[in-house]
LOVEXNU-17050 format. One record per residue (C-alpha): x negated, y, z; residue number from 1. Coordinates in pm, whole numbers, plus 32768, in hexadecimal, padded with zeros to 4 digits. Layout:
N
ATOM     x     y     z  resi
ATOM     X     Y     Z   NUM
...
This chain:
243
ATOM     x     y     z  resi
ATOM  176A  5C46  8842     1
ATOM  16BF  5D28  8940     2
ATOM  15BB  5D93  883E     3
ATOM  16C9  5DE6  8741     4
ATOM  1783  5EB0  8849     5
ATOM  164F  5F81  889D     6
ATOM  161B  5FCF  872B     7
ATOM  1782  6042  8700     8
ATOM  1759  61B5  8760     9
ATOM  162D  61EA  8678    10
ATOM  16D3  612B  855E    11
ATOM  181A  61E6  8588    12
ATOM  176E  6339  857B    13
ATOM  16AC  62D3  8443    14
ATOM  17EB  6256  839C    15
ATOM  1893  63A3  83E9    16
ATOM  1769  644E  834C    17
ATOM  1790  637E  820F    18
ATOM  190B  6393  81F6    19
ATOM  191F  6500  825D    20
ATOM  1846  6564  8139    21
ATOM  183A  64E3  7FD7    22
ATOM  1752  63BD  8013    23
ATOM  1854  62AB  804B    24
ATOM  192A  631D  7F25    25
ATOM  17FE  6334  7E3F    26
ATOM  1787  61DB  7EAA    27
ATOM  18DB  6144  7E5A    28
ATOM  18EF  61FD  7D0E    29
ATOM  1796  6185  7CA2    30
ATOM  17E6  6021  7D10    31
ATOM  191A  6021  7C32    32
ATOM  1863  60B1  7B05    33
ATOM  1827  5F56  7A6B    34
ATOM  19A0  5F2E  7A59    35
ATOM  199E  6039  794B    36
ATOM  18AC  5F69  787D    37
ATOM  1988  5E3A  78BE    38
ATOM  1AB8  5EF6  783D    39
ATOM  1A00  5F52  76FD    40
ATOM  1991  5DE9  76D7    41
ATOM  1AEF  5D5F  7717    42
ATOM  1B78  5E43  7608    43
ATOM  1A6F  5DD1  750C    44
ATOM  19C1  5C94  7586    45
ATOM  1908  5C5E  743A    46
ATOM  1903  5AE6  7469    47
ATOM  1846  5AF3  75B5    48
ATOM  18D0  5A16  76C9    49
ATOM  1930  5ACA  780D    50
ATOM  1835  59FF  78D5    51
ATOM  171C  5A5E  77E9    52
ATOM  1780  5BCC  77F5    53
ATOM  178C  5BD5  7972    54
ATOM  1642  5B1B  798E    55
ATOM  1594  5C18  78AF    56
ATOM  1636  5D42  795A    57
ATOM  15CD  5CC5  7AAF    58
ATOM  1465  5C7D  7A47    59
ATOM  1424  5DB2  7976    60
ATOM  14EE  5EC3  7A24    61
ATOM  1575  5E6E  7B7B    62
ATOM  1447  5DC9  7C20    63
ATOM  1327  5E9D  7B9C    64
ATOM  13D0  5FF2  7B96    65
ATOM  1533  601D  7C15    66
ATOM  1529  5F5A  7D5E    67
ATOM  13E0  5FFB  7DCF    68
ATOM  1470  6157  7D90    69
ATOM  15AE  60FA  7E4D    70
ATOM  14DB  6096  7F7B    71
ATOM  13E5  61B4  7F54    72
ATOM  14E5  62C8  7F86    73
ATOM  155E  6271  80E7    74
ATOM  1416  61D3  8158    75
ATOM  1344  6309  8115    76
ATOM  1456  63E8  819E    77
ATOM  1476  632C  82E7    78
ATOM  1348  63DE  837B    79
ATOM  12F3  64C5  825A    80
ATOM  1410  65B5  82A0    81
ATOM  13A9  65D3  840E    82
ATOM  1240  660E  83A8    83
ATOM  12A5  6720  82B4    84
ATOM  138B  67DE  83A1    85
ATOM  12A1  67B1  84CC    86
ATOM  1392  66EE  85A8    87
ATOM  12C1  65B1  85BE    88
ATOM  11F9  662A  86EE    89
ATOM  1340  665A  87AC    90
ATOM  13A6  64F9  8750    91
ATOM  1258  646E  87C4    92
ATOM  1274  651E  8915    93
ATOM  13AE  645A  8966    94
ATOM  1388  6323  8A40    95
ATOM  13B0  6236  891B    96
ATOM  12A5  613A  88BA    97
ATOM  11FE  6165  8769    98
ATOM  1259  5FFE  870E    99
ATOM  13C6  6048  8753   100
ATOM  13B9  617E  8677   101
ATOM  1319  60C4  8555   102
ATOM  1400  5F98  8569   103
ATOM  1534  6073  8592   104
ATOM  14DF  613E  845D   105
ATOM  1480  6001  83A0   106
ATOM  15D0  5F61  83F1   107
ATOM  1688  609B  8381   108
ATOM  15D4  6097  8231   109
ATOM  1636  5F2A  81FF   110
ATOM  17A1  5F6E  825E   111
ATOM  17B1  6079  8151   112
ATOM  16EE  5FD0  803C   113
ATOM  173E  5E5B  8049   114
ATOM  18BD  5E7D  8041   115
ATOM  189F  5F7E  7F28   116
ATOM  17BD  5E9A  7E5C   117
ATOM  18A5  5D71  7E90   118
ATOM  19D6  5E3D  7E2C   119
ATOM  1923  5EB2  7CF3   120
ATOM  18B7  5D52  7C96   121
ATOM  1A13  5CC4  7CD1   122
ATOM  1AB7  5DD6  7C01   123
ATOM  19B9  5DAA  7AE9   124
ATOM  19EC  5C32  7AE5   125
ATOM  1B67  5C57  7AE5   126
ATOM  1B62  5D45  79BC   127
ATOM  1A65  5C76  78FA   128
ATOM  1B3A  5B3E  792E   129
ATOM  1C4B  5BDE  7858   130
ATOM  1B75  5BA2  7724   131
ATOM  1BBC  5A6F  764B   132
ATOM  1B09  592D  76A2   133
ATOM  1AF9  5976  7815   134
ATOM  1AA1  584F  78F2   135
ATOM  1A9C  5836  7A6D   136
ATOM  19BC  5954  7ADC   137
ATOM  19D6  590D  7C51   138
ATOM  187D  586F  7C6E   139
ATOM  17E2  598E  7BAE   140
ATOM  1889  5A8F  7C8F   141
ATOM  1813  59D4  7DC5   142
ATOM  16AC  59CC  7D44   143
ATOM  16B4  5B3E  7CEC   144
ATOM  174A  5B9A  7E3D   145
ATOM  1649  5AD5  7F05   146
ATOM  1525  5B60  7E40   147
ATOM  15A7  5CC6  7E57   148
ATOM  15E0  5CA7  7FCF   149
ATOM  147E  5C2C  8011   150
ATOM  13F4  5D39  7F2D   151
ATOM  14AF  5E3D  7FFC   152
ATOM  1422  5DAD  8140   153
ATOM  12BC  5DC4  80C2   154
ATOM  12D5  5F19  801C   155
ATOM  1394  5FB6  813E   156
ATOM  1274  5F5D  8226   157
ATOM  116A  5FD3  812F   158
ATOM  1215  611D  80DF   159
ATOM  1254  6165  824F   160
ATOM  10DF  6141  8288   161
ATOM  1091  621C  815B   162
ATOM  1177  632F  81DE   163
ATOM  10A9  633D  8320   164
ATOM  0F59  6348  826C   165
ATOM  0F8B  6417  8131   166
ATOM  102C  6573  8140   167
ATOM  10DB  6557  7FEE   168
ATOM  1151  63F3  801E   169
ATOM  126C  6403  7F22   170
ATOM  1181  6472  7E0D   171
ATOM  1080  636C  7E70   172
ATOM  1190  6264  7E6F   173
ATOM  1204  62C9  7D14   174
ATOM  10A0  62AC  7C92   175
ATOM  1089  6152  7D30   176
ATOM  11D2  60DE  7C99   177
ATOM  118F  6152  7B36   178
ATOM  1016  6123  7B23   179
ATOM  0FDD  5FEC  7BF8   180
ATOM  111E  5F23  7BE7   181
ATOM  11BA  5F8C  7A9C   182
ATOM  107C  5FAF  79CC   183
ATOM  0F43  5F0B  7A5A   184
ATOM  1004  5DF5  7B08   185
ATOM  1089  5D7C  79BB   186
ATOM  0F43  5D59  7900   187
ATOM  0E18  5D35  79EC   188
ATOM  0E01  5BDC  7A8F   189
ATOM  0D47  5C5D  7BC0   190
ATOM  0E4E  5D67  7C06   191
ATOM  0F6D  5C80  7BB2   192
ATOM  0EF9  5B7F  7CB1   193
ATOM  0F1A  5C73  7DD4   194
ATOM  1042  5D40  7D5E   195
ATOM  1193  5D37  7E0B   196
ATOM  122F  5D01  7CB5   197
ATOM  117B  5BB7  7C84   198
ATOM  11DE  5B2D  7DD8   199
ATOM  1348  5B96  7DAD   200
ATOM  1354  5AE6  7C5C   201
ATOM  12BF  59AF  7CF9   202
ATOM  13E4  59A7  7DEA   203
ATOM  14D1  59DF  7CC6   204
ATOM  1434  58CC  7BF1   205
ATOM  1413  57DD  7D16   206
ATOM  1584  57F2  7D6D   207
ATOM  15F1  57CB  7C03   208
ATOM  1509  56A4  7BC8   209
ATOM  1559  55FE  7D14   210
ATOM  13EB  5623  7D7B   211
ATOM  1410  5668  7EEE   212
ATOM  1297  566E  7F29   213
ATOM  125F  5784  7E2A   214
ATOM  1376  585D  7EB4   215
ATOM  131A  581C  801F   216
ATOM  11A8  5863  7FF0   217
ATOM  11F4  59AC  7F42   218
ATOM  12F0  5A10  804F   219
ATOM  11FB  59BE  8167   220
ATOM  10E6  5A86  80BE   221
ATOM  11CF  5BB2  809A   222
ATOM  1243  5B93  8204   223
ATOM  10DC  5B85  8284   224
ATOM  107F  5CB6  81B6   225
ATOM  11AF  5D6E  8240   226
ATOM  114C  5D1A  83A7   227
ATOM  0FE9  5D98  8369   228
ATOM  106E  5EDC  82D4   229
ATOM  1158  5F0F  83FD   230
ATOM  103D  5ECC  84F2   231
ATOM  0F65  5FCF  8442   232
ATOM  1088  60C3  8449   233
ATOM  10A7  6094  85C3   234
ATOM  0F30  60CC  85EA   235
ATOM  0F41  6205  8513   236
ATOM  1065  6290  85DB   237
ATOM  0FAD  6250  8722   238
ATOM  0E76  6300  86A1   239
ATOM  0F32  643B  863D   240
ATOM  0EF5  656B  8717   241
ATOM  102B  6608  87AC   242
ATOM  100A  6781  879A   243
């Protein structure tokens, strides 16, 4: 409780940064984009069951492309905006630990992205369920929500680190999303084995199949990777020269 309380000022300021601009609105809009595809499907299902449609949409669009972009926008902007306008040195001169700054920004990114992703998934599932032949899609929604949430945790940490290392973090993140996750991660076994997409789908498949070990192992691997990325981000912030 004490730790959460100490993070509150940094998190609140970051949330104001996201909601005061267009970031939060854009994140929510992108998260709800699959609902448009669901509406088109519900109007003309073409003999495809709702569960099959949602499964394909989640695997081929949401996990490899849409969710990473949703996380990328606020994560790279959390420190990127302060780097661009030159206000980061003033932030670093304040008596706030680097760990507190990183965790506060990280929490703010999650508070913007995870609820938006869950709202988008719920809306998409609701619309798709209007199609004929709909069965109980609750388990599918649960699996998608858990996988998307863990994906957001991992990518938020990674993109925060990237924003402190690479000047044009948003561009670098876009290249990563489309080249690594959306393209190479689909076809090259070596890339697929270490991609965030693959681990998120393992959580998704594990929950649907009732394979707790598969889902847990993937979630633990993603959590460990997120912790490593956050630790590197703290180290990078500490090594920055305040001018």
